[in-house]
TIFI-801667 format. One record per atom (N, C-alpha, C): residue number from 1; y negated, z, x; residue in three letters. Coordinates in nm, 3 decimals. Each point is the difference from the previous one (the first is absolute). Layout:
! TIFI-801667
<drenvo:NUM&north:Y&up:Z&east:X&kolti:ALA>;
...
END
This chain:
! TIFI-801667
<drenvo:1&north:-16.839&up:4.548&east:12.881&kolti:ALA>;
<drenvo:1&north:0.034&up:0.118&east:0.077&kolti:ALA>;
<drenvo:1&north:0.109&up:0.082&east:-0.070&kolti:ALA>;
<drenvo:2&north:-0.013&up:0.016&east:-0.132&kolti:VAL>;
<drenvo:2&north:0.100&up:0.076&east:-0.074&kolti:VAL>;
<drenvo:2&north:0.133&up:-0.074&east:0.003&kolti:VAL>;
<drenvo:3&north:-0.004&up:-0.132&east:-0.016&kolti:ASN>;
<drenvo:3&north:0.124&up:-0.077&east:0.003&kolti:ASN>;
<drenvo:3&north:0.068&up:0.011&east:0.136&kolti:ASN>;
<drenvo:4&north:-0.079&up:0.000&east:0.108&kolti:GLN>;
<drenvo:4&north:0.058&up:0.014&east:0.135&kolti:GLN>;
<drenvo:4&north:0.062&up:0.138&east:0.017&kolti:GLN>;
<drenvo:5&north:-0.071&up:0.103&east:-0.046&kolti:ALA>;
<drenvo:5&north:0.053&up:0.137&east:0.010&kolti:ALA>;
<drenvo:5&north:0.127&up:0.013&east:-0.083&kolti:ALA>;
<drenvo:6&north:0.000&up:-0.061&east:-0.119&kolti:LYS>;
<drenvo:6&north:0.118&up:0.004&east:-0.087&kolti:LYS>;
<drenvo:6&north:0.118&up:-0.067&east:0.070&kolti:LYS>;
<drenvo:7&north:-0.027&up:-0.115&east:0.063&kolti:GLU>;
<drenvo:7&north:0.106&up:-0.072&east:0.071&kolti:GLU>;
<drenvo:7&north:0.050&up:0.081&east:0.119&kolti:GLU>;
<drenvo:8&north:-0.092&up:0.058&east:0.076&kolti:ASP>;
<drenvo:8&north:0.037&up:0.079&east:0.118&kolti:ASP>;
<drenvo:8&north:0.084&up:0.122&east:-0.039&kolti:ASP>;
<drenvo:9&north:-0.029&up:0.058&east:-0.115&kolti:ALA>;
<drenvo:9&north:0.072&up:0.119&east:-0.046&kolti:ALA>;
<drenvo:9&north:0.125&up:-0.034&east:-0.079&kolti:ALA>;
<drenvo:10&north:0.025&up:-0.131&east:-0.021&kolti:HIS>;
<drenvo:10&north:0.117&up:-0.047&east:-0.074&kolti:HIS>;
<drenvo:10&north:-0.005&up:0.038&east:-0.147&kolti:HIS>;
<drenvo:11&north:-0.119&up:-0.001&east:-0.058&kolti:GLY>;
<drenvo:11&north:-0.016&up:0.023&east:-0.143&kolti:GLY>;
<drenvo:11&north:-0.114&up:0.094&east:-0.029&kolti:GLY>;
<drenvo:12&north:-0.061&up:-0.017&east:-0.116&kolti:LEU>;
<drenvo:12&north:-0.114&up:0.081&east:-0.038&kolti:LEU>;
<drenvo:12&north:0.037&up:0.147&east:-0.014&kolti:LEU>;
<drenvo:13&north:0.116&up:0.028&east:-0.058&kolti:GLY>;
<drenvo:13&north:0.043&up:0.140&east:-0.015&kolti:GLY>;
<drenvo:13&north:0.011&up:0.071&east:0.133&kolti:GLY>;
<drenvo:14&north:0.059&up:-0.067&east:0.098&kolti:LEU>;
<drenvo:14&north:0.013&up:0.060&east:0.133&kolti:LEU>;
<drenvo:14&north:-0.136&up:0.014&east:0.068&kolti:LEU>;
<drenvo:15&north:-0.089&up:-0.098&east:-0.024&kolti:PHE>;
<drenvo:15&north:-0.134&up:0.007&east:0.057&kolti:PHE>;
<drenvo:15&north:-0.075&up:0.121&east:-0.056&kolti:PHE>;
<drenvo:16&north:0.002&up:0.016&east:-0.131&kolti:VAL>;
<drenvo:16&north:-0.069&up:0.113&east:-0.062&kolti:VAL>;
<drenvo:16&north:0.063&up:0.131&east:0.047&kolti:VAL>;
<drenvo:17&north:0.131&up:0.006&east:0.003&kolti:ARG>;
<drenvo:17&north:0.068&up:0.122&east:0.046&kolti:ARG>;
<drenvo:17&north:-0.039&up:0.032&east:0.143&kolti:ARG>;
<drenvo:18&north:-0.016&up:-0.102&east:0.085&kolti:SER>;
<drenvo:18&north:-0.039&up:0.024&east:0.139&kolti:SER>;
<drenvo:18&north:-0.141&up:0.057&east:0.009&kolti:SER>;
<drenvo:19&north:-0.085&up:-0.033&east:-0.097&kolti:LEU>;
<drenvo:19&north:-0.137&up:0.051&east:0.000&kolti:LEU>;
<drenvo:19&north:-0.009&up:0.143&east:-0.050&kolti:LEU>;
<drenvo:20&north:0.072&up:0.030&east:-0.107&kolti:VAL>;
<drenvo:20&north:-0.016&up:0.130&east:-0.065&kolti:VAL>;
<drenvo:20&north:0.113&up:0.098&east:0.031&kolti:VAL>;
<drenvo:21&north:0.107&up:-0.047&east:0.062&kolti:GLY>;
<drenvo:21&north:0.113&up:0.087&east:0.027&kolti:GLY>;
<drenvo:21&north:0.078&up:0.029&east:-0.126&kolti:GLY>;
<drenvo:22&north:0.086&up:0.095&east:0.007&kolti:LEU>;
<drenvo:22&north:0.082&up:0.043&east:-0.113&kolti:LEU>;
<drenvo:22&north:-0.036&up:0.144&east:-0.030&kolti:LEU>;
<drenvo:23&north:-0.013&up:0.033&east:-0.126&kolti:ASP>;
<drenvo:23&north:-0.026&up:0.138&east:-0.038&kolti:ASP>;
<drenvo:23&north:0.101&up:0.093&east:0.066&kolti:ASP>;
<drenvo:24&north:-0.049&up:0.111&east:0.056&kolti:HIS>;
<drenvo:24&north:0.087&up:0.091&east:0.073&kolti:HIS>;
<drenvo:24&north:0.116&up:0.049&east:-0.087&kolti:HIS>;
<drenvo:25&north:-0.028&up:0.031&east:-0.124&kolti:GLN>;
<drenvo:25&north:0.106&up:0.048&east:-0.089&kolti:GLN>;
<drenvo:25&north:0.101&up:-0.111&east:-0.026&kolti:GLN>;
<drenvo:26&north:-0.047&up:-0.124&east:-0.015&kolti:ALA>;
<drenvo:26&north:0.092&up:-0.112&east:-0.021&kolti:ALA>;
<drenvo:26&north:0.088&up:-0.019&east:0.123&kolti:ALA>;
<drenvo:27&north:-0.057&up:0.017&east:0.118&kolti:ALA>;
<drenvo:27&north:0.079&up:-0.011&east:0.123&kolti:ALA>;
<drenvo:27&north:0.105&up:0.111&east:0.006&kolti:ALA>;
<drenvo:28&north:-0.039&up:0.121&east:-0.036&kolti:LYS>;
<drenvo:28&north:0.095&up:0.111&east:-0.004&kolti:LYS>;
<drenvo:28&north:0.108&up:-0.025&east:-0.103&kolti:LYS>;
<drenvo:29&north:-0.042&up:-0.053&east:-0.117&kolti:ASP>;
<drenvo:29&north:0.096&up:-0.027&east:-0.106&kolti:ASP>;
<drenvo:29&north:0.104&up:-0.105&east:0.043&kolti:ASP>;
<drenvo:30&north:-0.042&up:-0.094&east:0.084&kolti:ALA>;
<drenvo:30&north:0.093&up:-0.103&east:0.048&kolti:ALA>;
<drenvo:30&north:0.116&up:0.063&east:0.075&kolti:ALA>;
<drenvo:31&north:-0.025&up:0.114&east:0.063&kolti:PHE>;
<drenvo:31&north:0.105&up:0.068&east:0.078&kolti:PHE>;
<drenvo:31&north:0.059&up:0.121&east:-0.072&kolti:PHE>;
<drenvo:32&north:-0.045&up:0.029&east:-0.121&kolti:ALA>;
<drenvo:32&north:0.045&up:0.120&east:-0.072&kolti:ALA>;
<drenvo:32&north:0.151&up:0.002&east:-0.019&kolti:ALA>;
<drenvo:33&north:0.057&up:-0.109&east:-0.052&kolti:ASP>;
<drenvo:33&north:0.145&up:-0.003&east:-0.022&kolti:ASP>;
<drenvo:33&north:0.076&up:0.009&east:0.131&kolti:ASP>;
<drenvo:34&north:-0.055&up:-0.063&east:0.103&kolti:TYR>;
<drenvo:34&north:0.064&up:0.001&east:0.131&kolti:TYR>;
<drenvo:34&north:0.009&up:0.143&east:0.055&kolti:TYR>;
<drenvo:35&north:-0.106&up:0.078&east:-0.020&kolti:LEU>;
<drenvo:35&north:-0.005&up:0.135&east:0.054&kolti:LEU>;
<drenvo:35&north:0.064&up:0.103&east:-0.091&kolti:LEU>;
<drenvo:36&north:0.012&up:-0.032&east:-0.129&kolti:ASP>;
<drenvo:36&north:0.051&up:0.094&east:-0.098&kolti:ASP>;
<drenvo:36&north:0.146&up:0.035&east:0.026&kolti:ASP>;
<drenvo:37&north:0.027&up:0.128&east:0.006&kolti:GLY>;
<drenvo:37&north:0.137&up:0.046&east:0.013&kolti:GLY>;
<drenvo:37&north:0.061&up:-0.018&east:0.138&kolti:GLY>;
<drenvo:38&north:-0.081&up:-0.032&east:0.099&kolti:THR>;
<drenvo:38&north:0.052&up:-0.016&east:0.135&kolti:THR>;
<drenvo:38&north:-0.065&up:0.103&east:0.091&kolti:THR>;
<drenvo:39&north:0.065&up:0.027&east:0.108&kolti:THR>;
<drenvo:39&north:-0.053&up:0.093&east:0.098&kolti:THR>;
<drenvo:39&north:-0.033&up:-0.077&east:0.126&kolti:THR>;
<drenvo:40&north:-0.127&up:-0.011&east:0.029&kolti:PHE>;
<drenvo:40&north:-0.045&up:-0.069&east:0.120&kolti:PHE>;
<drenvo:40&north:-0.059&up:0.102&east:0.096&kolti:PHE>;
<drenvo:41&north:0.006&up:-0.032&east:0.128&kolti:SER>;
<drenvo:41&north:-0.061&up:0.086&east:0.101&kolti:SER>;
<drenvo:41&north:-0.151&up:-0.015&east:-0.006&kolti:SER>;
<drenvo:42&north:-0.070&up:0.090&east:0.066&kolti:ALA>;
<drenvo:42&north:-0.146&up:-0.007&east:0.005&kolti:ALA>;
<drenvo:42&north:-0.045&up:-0.132&east:0.062&kolti:ALA>;
<drenvo:43&north:0.070&up:-0.045&east:0.106&kolti:ASN>;
<drenvo:43&north:-0.037&up:-0.126&east:0.064&kolti:ASN>;
<drenvo:43&north:0.022&up:-0.119&east:-0.093&kolti:ASN>;
<drenvo:44&north:0.107&up:0.002&east:-0.076&kolti:GLN>;
<drenvo:44&north:0.025&up:-0.109&east:-0.094&kolti:GLN>;
<drenvo:44&north:-0.108&up:-0.003&east:-0.108&kolti:GLN>;
<drenvo:45&north:-0.038&up:0.116&east:-0.051&kolti:LEU>;
<drenvo:45&north:-0.105&up:0.006&east:-0.101&kolti:LEU>;
<drenvo:45&north:-0.134&up:-0.045&east:0.059&kolti:LEU>;
<drenvo:46&north:-0.025&up:0.036&east:0.124&kolti:HIS>;
<drenvo:46&north:-0.123&up:-0.044&east:0.067&kolti:HIS>;
<drenvo:46&north:-0.002&up:-0.152&east:0.011&kolti:HIS>;
<drenvo:47&north:0.114&up:-0.059&east:0.032&kolti:PHE>;
<drenvo:47&north:0.014&up:-0.146&east:0.010&kolti:PHE>;
<drenvo:47&north:-0.032&up:-0.065&east:-0.135&kolti:PHE>;
<drenvo:48&north:0.058&up:0.054&east:-0.107&kolti:ILE>;
<drenvo:48&north:-0.024&up:-0.053&east:-0.135&kolti:ILE>;
<drenvo:48&north:-0.148&up:0.016&east:-0.037&kolti:ILE>;
<drenvo:49&north:-0.060&up:0.112&east:0.038&kolti:ASN>;
<drenvo:49&north:-0.141&up:0.020&east:-0.030&kolti:ASN>;
<drenvo:49&north:-0.087&up:-0.100&east:0.074&kolti:ASN>;
<drenvo:50&north:0.039&up:-0.042&east:0.119&kolti:HIS>;
<drenvo:50&north:-0.071&up:-0.108&east:0.071&kolti:HIS>;
<drenvo:50&north:0.005&up:-0.129&east:-0.082&kolti:HIS>;
<drenvo:51&north:0.117&up:-0.028&east:-0.057&kolti:ILE>;
<drenvo:51&north:0.014&up:-0.120&east:-0.084&kolti:ILE>;
<drenvo:51&north:-0.093&up:0.010&east:-0.120&kolti:ILE>;
<drenvo:52&north:-0.001&up:0.115&east:-0.066&kolti:ILE>;
<drenvo:52&north:-0.086&up:0.020&east:-0.117&kolti:ILE>;
<drenvo:52&north:-0.146&up:-0.017&east:0.039&kolti:ILE>;
<drenvo:53&north:-0.040&up:0.054&east:0.115&kolti:ASP>;
<drenvo:53&north:-0.138&up:-0.016&east:0.047&kolti:ASP>;
<drenvo:53&north:-0.033&up:-0.147&east:0.024&kolti:ASP>;
<drenvo:54&north:0.093&up:-0.073&east:0.059&kolti:GLU>;
<drenvo:54&north:-0.021&up:-0.143&east:0.026&kolti:GLU>;
<drenvo:54&north:-0.016&up:-0.077&east:-0.131&kolti:GLU>;
<drenvo:55&north:0.083&up:0.033&east:-0.098&kolti:LEU>;
<drenvo:55&north:-0.010&up:-0.066&east:-0.130&kolti:LEU>;
<drenvo:55&north:-0.132&up:0.034&east:-0.069&kolti:LEU>;
<drenvo:56&north:-0.044&up:0.124&east:0.014&kolti:THR>;
<drenvo:56&north:-0.126&up:0.042&east:-0.060&kolti:THR>;
<drenvo:56&north:-0.117&up:-0.075&east:0.063&kolti:THR>;
<drenvo:57&north:0.006&up:-0.022&east:0.129&kolti:THR>;
<drenvo:57&north:-0.108&up:-0.068&east:0.072&kolti:THR>;
<drenvo:57&north:0.003&up:-0.150&east:-0.019&kolti:THR>;
<drenvo:58&north:0.118&up:-0.060&east:0.016&kolti:ASN>;
<drenvo:58&north:0.011&up:-0.146&east:0.005&kolti:ASN>;
<drenvo:58&north:0.059&up:-0.065&east:-0.125&kolti:ASN>;
<drenvo:59&north:0.054&up:0.080&east:-0.090&kolti:GLY>;
<drenvo:59&north:0.054&up:-0.055&east:-0.123&kolti:GLY>;
<drenvo:59&north:0.144&up:-0.047&east:0.008&kolti:GLY>;
<drenvo:60&north:0.037&up:-0.056&east:0.112&kolti:ILE>;
<drenvo:60&north:0.138&up:-0.043&east:0.026&kolti:ILE>;
<drenvo:60&north:0.033&up:0.035&east:0.144&kolti:ILE>;
<drenvo:61&north:0.126&up:-0.009&east:0.033&kolti:MET>;
<drenvo:61&north:0.042&up:0.021&east:0.138&kolti:MET>;
<drenvo:61&north:0.122&up:-0.086&east:0.026&kolti:MET>;
<drenvo:62&north:-0.011&up:-0.083&east:0.101&kolti:GLU>;
<drenvo:62&north:0.114&up:-0.082&east:0.040&kolti:GLU>;
<drenvo:62&north:0.103&up:0.090&east:0.068&kolti:GLU>;
<drenvo:63&north:0.129&up:-0.018&east:-0.028&kolti:PRO>;
<drenvo:63&north:0.103&up:0.083&east:0.063&kolti:PRO>;
<drenvo:63&north:-0.006&up:-0.001&east:0.154&kolti:PRO>;
<drenvo:64&north:-0.048&up:-0.107&east:0.059&kolti:ALA>;
<drenvo:64&north:-0.010&up:-0.007&east:0.146&kolti:ALA>;
<drenvo:64&north:-0.091&up:0.110&east:0.056&kolti:ALA>;
<drenvo:65&north:-0.094&up:0.050&east:-0.082&kolti:ARG>;
<drenvo:65&north:-0.089&up:0.109&east:0.045&kolti:ARG>;
<drenvo:65&north:0.078&up:0.126&east:0.033&kolti:ARG>;
<drenvo:66&north:0.120&up:0.014&east:-0.055&kolti:LEU>;
<drenvo:66&north:0.082&up:0.118&east:0.030&kolti:LEU>;
<drenvo:66&north:0.034&up:0.010&east:0.148&kolti:LEU>;
<drenvo:67&north:-0.018&up:-0.111&east:0.072&kolti:TYR>;
<drenvo:67&north:0.034&up:-0.006&east:0.142&kolti:TYR>;
<drenvo:67&north:-0.125&up:-0.003&east:0.087&kolti:TYR>;
<drenvo:68&north:-0.113&up:0.044&east:-0.058&kolti:GLU>;
<drenvo:68&north:-0.127&up:0.005&east:0.071&kolti:GLU>;
<drenvo:68&north:-0.059&up:0.140&east:-0.012&kolti:GLU>;
<drenvo:69&north:-0.102&up:0.028&east:0.081&kolti:SER>;
<drenvo:69&north:-0.071&up:0.127&east:-0.010&kolti:SER>;
<drenvo:69&north:-0.072&up:0.006&east:-0.135&kolti:SER>;
<drenvo:70&north:-0.005&up:0.110&east:-0.068&kolti:PRO>;
<drenvo:70&north:0.036&up:0.136&east:0.042&kolti:PRO>;
<drenvo:70&north:0.146&up:0.036&east:-0.025&kolti:PRO>;
<drenvo:71&north:0.076&up:-0.092&east:-0.058&kolti:PHE>;
<drenvo:71&north:0.140&up:0.030&east:-0.033&kolti:PHE>;
<drenvo:71&north:0.085&up:0.021&east:0.125&kolti:PHE>;
<drenvo:72&north:-0.026&up:-0.079&east:0.103&kolti:THR>;
<drenvo:72&north:0.076&up:0.014&east:0.123&kolti:THR>;
<drenvo:72&north:-0.038&up:0.127&east:0.076&kolti:THR>;
<drenvo:73&north:-0.110&up:0.063&east:-0.038&kolti:ASP>;
<drenvo:73&north:-0.035&up:0.129&east:0.060&kolti:ASP>;
<drenvo:73&north:0.100&up:0.107&east:-0.046&kolti:ASP>;
<drenvo:74&north:0.058&up:-0.021&east:-0.116&kolti:LEU>;
<drenvo:74&north:0.099&up:0.094&east:-0.055&kolti:LEU>;
<drenvo:74&north:0.143&up:-0.044&east:0.027&kolti:LEU>;
<drenvo:75&north:0.021&up:-0.131&east:-0.002&kolti:ALA>;
<drenvo:75&north:0.135&up:-0.057&east:0.020&kolti:ALA>;
<drenvo:75&north:-0.017&up:-0.118&east:0.096&kolti:ALA>;
<drenvo:76&north:0.010&up:0.027&east:0.129&kolti:ALA>;
<drenvo:76&north:-0.034&up:-0.098&east:0.104&kolti:ALA>;
<drenvo:76&north:0.075&up:-0.131&east:-0.013&kolti:ALA>;
<drenvo:77&north:0.125&up:0.004&east:-0.044&kolti:THR>;
<drenvo:77&north:0.079&up:-0.122&east:-0.009&kolti:THR>;
<drenvo:77&north:0.007&up:-0.055&east:-0.142&kolti:THR>;
<drenvo:78&north:-0.078&up:0.056&east:-0.090&kolti:GLY>;
<drenvo:78&north:0.000&up:-0.046&east:-0.138&kolti:GLY>;
<drenvo:78&north:0.060&up:0.101&east:-0.094&kolti:GLY>;
<drenvo:79&north:-0.011&up:-0.026&east:-0.129&kolti:PRO>;
<drenvo:79&north:0.044&up:0.098&east:-0.099&kolti:PRO>;
<drenvo:79&north:0.150&up:0.028&east:0.003&kolti:PRO>;
<drenvo:80&north:0.078&up:-0.092&east:0.057&kolti:GLU>;
<drenvo:80&north:0.146&up:0.023&east:0.006&kolti:GLU>;
<drenvo:80&north:0.035&up:0.121&east:0.085&kolti:GLU>;
<drenvo:81&north:-0.090&up:0.041&east:0.088&kolti:SER>;
<drenvo:81&north:0.027&up:0.118&east:0.082&kolti:SER>;
<drenvo:81&north:-0.023&up:0.129&east:-0.078&kolti:SER>;
<drenvo:82&north:-0.062&up:-0.013&east:-0.118&kolti:MET>;
<drenvo:82&north:-0.034&up:0.117&east:-0.078&kolti:MET>;
<drenvo:82&north:0.069&up:0.002&east:-0.137&kolti:MET>;
<drenvo:83&north:0.033&up:-0.118&east:-0.051&kolti:PHE>;
<drenvo:83&north:0.060&up:-0.014&east:-0.133&kolti:PHE>;
<drenvo:83&north:0.131&up:-0.077&east:0.011&kolti:PHE>;
<drenvo:84&north:0.084&up:0.014&east:-0.101&kolti:THR>;
<drenvo:84&north:0.123&up:-0.079&east:-0.005&kolti:THR>;
<drenvo:84&north:-0.037&up:-0.145&east:-0.033&kolti:THR>;
<drenvo:85&north:0.094&up:-0.089&east:0.019&kolti:GLU>;
<drenvo:85&north:-0.023&up:-0.141&east:-0.031&kolti:GLU>;
<drenvo:85&north:-0.035&up:-0.019&east:-0.148&kolti:GLU>;
<drenvo:86&north:0.070&up:0.071&east:-0.088&kolti:ASP>;
<drenvo:86&north:-0.028&up:-0.009&east:-0.143&kolti:ASP>;
<drenvo:86&north:-0.141&up:0.052&east:-0.032&kolti:ASP>;
<drenvo:87&north:-0.041&up:0.107&east:0.067&kolti:GLN>;
<drenvo:87&north:-0.133&up:0.054&east:-0.024&kolti:GLN>;
<drenvo:87&north:-0.107&up:-0.098&east:0.046&kolti:GLN>;
<drenvo:88&north:0.022&up:-0.065&east:0.113&kolti:VAL>;
<drenvo:88&north:-0.095&up:-0.100&east:0.049&kolti:VAL>;
<drenvo:88&north:-0.005&up:-0.117&east:-0.097&kolti:VAL>;
<drenvo:89&north:0.115&up:-0.044&east:-0.049&kolti:ASP>;
<drenvo:89&north:0.004&up:-0.108&east:-0.099&kolti:ASP>;
<drenvo:89&north:-0.080&up:0.039&east:-0.124&kolti:ASP>;
<drenvo:90&north:0.012&up:0.125&east:-0.044&kolti:ASN>;
<drenvo:90&north:-0.075&up:0.046&east:-0.117&kolti:ASN>;
<drenvo:90&north:-0.150&up:-0.002&east:0.026&kolti:ASN>;
<drenvo:91&north:-0.042&up:0.041&east:0.119&kolti:ILE>;
<drenvo:91&north:-0.142&up:-0.002&east:0.035&kolti:ILE>;
<drenvo:91&north:-0.052&up:-0.144&east:-0.004&kolti:ILE>;
<drenvo:92&north:0.075&up:-0.092&east:0.059&kolti:VAL>;
<drenvo:92&north:-0.039&up:-0.141&east:0.001&kolti:VAL>;
<drenvo:92&north:-0.007&up:-0.055&east:-0.142&kolti:VAL>;
<drenvo:93&north:0.098&up:0.037&east:-0.084&kolti:ASN>;
<drenvo:93&north:-0.002&up:-0.045&east:-0.140&kolti:ASN>;
<drenvo:93&north:-0.123&up:0.051&east:-0.074&kolti:ASN>;
<drenvo:94&north:-0.038&up:0.124&east:0.025&kolti:ILE>;
<drenvo:94&north:-0.119&up:0.056&east:-0.064&kolti:ILE>;
<drenvo:94&north:-0.124&up:-0.076&east:0.045&kolti:ILE>;
<drenvo:95&north:-0.011&up:-0.027&east:0.130&kolti:LEU>;
<drenvo:95&north:-0.115&up:-0.075&east:0.051&kolti:LEU>;
<drenvo:95&north:-0.006&up:-0.140&east:-0.061&kolti:LEU>;
<drenvo:96&north:0.116&up:-0.062&east:-0.015&kolti:ASN>;
<drenvo:96&north:0.004&up:-0.133&east:-0.061&kolti:ASN>;
<drenvo:96&north:-0.039&up:0.005&east:-0.148&kolti:ASN>;
<drenvo:97&north:0.039&up:0.105&east:-0.072&kolti:LYS>;
<drenvo:97&north:-0.037&up:0.014&east:-0.141&kolti:LYS>;
<drenvo:97&north:-0.150&up:0.021&east:-0.014&kolti:LYS>;
<drenvo:98&north:-0.058&up:0.081&east:0.088&kolti:VAL>;
<drenvo:98&north:-0.144&up:0.023&east:-0.005&kolti:VAL>;
<drenvo:98&north:-0.074&up:-0.131&east:0.022&kolti:VAL>;
<drenvo:99&north:0.047&up:-0.080&east:0.095&kolti:ARG>;
<drenvo:99&north:-0.061&up:-0.130&east:0.025&kolti:ARG>;
<drenvo:99&north:0.017&up:-0.093&east:-0.121&kolti:ARG>;
<drenvo:100&north:0.120&up:-0.003&east:-0.056&kolti:ALA>;
<drenvo:100&north:0.027&up:-0.087&east:-0.115&kolti:ALA>;
<drenvo:100&north:-0.087&up:0.037&east:-0.120&kolti:ALA>;
<drenvo:101&north:-0.029&up:0.128&east:-0.016&kolti:ASN>;
<drenvo:101&north:-0.082&up:0.044&east:-0.112&kolti:ASN>;
<drenvo:101&north:-0.144&up:-0.049&east:0.011&kolti:ASN>;
<drenvo:102&north:-0.042&up:-0.038&east:0.120&kolti:ALA>;
<drenvo:102&north:-0.136&up:-0.052&east:0.020&kolti:ALA>;
<drenvo:102&north:-0.007&up:-0.151&east:-0.020&kolti:ALA>;
<drenvo:103&north:0.115&up:-0.064&east:-0.018&kolti:GLN>;
<drenvo:103&north:0.005&up:-0.146&east:-0.013&kolti:GLN>;
<drenvo:103&north:0.027&up:-0.036&east:-0.145&kolti:GLN>;
<drenvo:104&north:-0.096&up:-0.062&east:-0.067&kolti:PRO>;
<drenvo:104&north:0.020&up:-0.037&east:-0.142&kolti:PRO>;
<drenvo:104&north:0.125&up:-0.086&east:-0.018&kolti:PRO>;
<drenvo:105&north:0.073&up:0.033&east:-0.105&kolti:GLY>;
<drenvo:105&north:0.119&up:-0.078&east:-0.032&kolti:GLY>;
<drenvo:105&north:0.121&up:0.036&east:0.083&kolti:GLY>;
<drenvo:106&north:-0.019&up:0.082&east:0.102&kolti:GLU>;
<drenvo:106&north:0.111&up:0.038&east:0.086&kolti:GLU>;
<drenvo:106&north:0.019&up:0.151&east:0.002&kolti:GLU>;
<drenvo:107&north:-0.070&up:0.072&east:-0.086&kolti:GLY>;
<drenvo:107&north:0.004&up:0.145&east:-0.001&kolti:GLY>;
<drenvo:107&north:0.137&up:0.053&east:-0.036&kolti:GLY>;
<drenvo:108&north:0.027&up:0.118&east:0.050&kolti:VAL>;
<drenvo:108&north:0.125&up:0.069&east:-0.030&kolti:VAL>;
<drenvo:108&north:-0.037&up:0.127&east:-0.075&kolti:VAL>;
<drenvo:109&north:0.067&up:0.023&east:-0.110&kolti:ALA>;
<drenvo:109&north:-0.033&up:0.118&east:-0.083&kolti:ALA>;
<drenvo:109&north:0.042&up:0.127&east:0.069&kolti:ALA>;
END
């Protein structure tokens, strides 16, 4: 059963992360540099907080989730309607780093 769950989650690290989520502070820290020194609107910050909540609950978040509820409740056509292309790329990079950190041997510092 554990081996099947590990396979389904694409690795033990991702499986464990899916069970316990990510520490809320660690999720916030993942976005600290992104938010530091920038001025975002209340809606943009609300969008980022949804991402942090998702990471806290599920441990990782696939970038495709940015185009699903509750994110589309704030940005109906996706994050590009709320952020610049570079900002969206940065969000996706952060999500990918968080995922990589849960995979042994593939972590990003």
